[in-house]
C-alpha positions, 0 to 999 in steps of 0.5 A: 577396824584396820591397822596401818601395817594391815593396810600397807601389807594388803597393798603389798599382796596386791601389787598396788601403790598408794595412788592406785588404792586412792583411786580405787577407794575415791580418796586422795593420795595424802589420805592414804599416806596419812592413814599409813602413817598412823601408829596402830589403828588407822586414823581417818573419817569413817567414810574414808576408812570404809571406802578404803576397806571396800576397795581393798575387799573389791581387790580380793583382800580379806582383812582379819581382825585380832583373834578373829577366824578368816571367813574366806578361802584362799592363801594369806598371811597373818602375823603371829602374836608377839612373843619375847625371845628367851635368852639362852 
């Protein structure tokens, strides 16, 4: 659904701190902190995850899944697939 790095990046793009996201999503700050501390996919209840995703969407962020095309217009940032650097 959403990874912890995506969540942190979305907040950064919006200039939103954890408290503001928590208020917008109707969840607690510790919930946001736990989600962002997750390794890989964000862990949490389905309800809390849905609220956070909806709050980020309402604020103007499109969350793009792995290998999924963007469905919206506008500027954005996407991580490239990791590649090993070749040694010379």
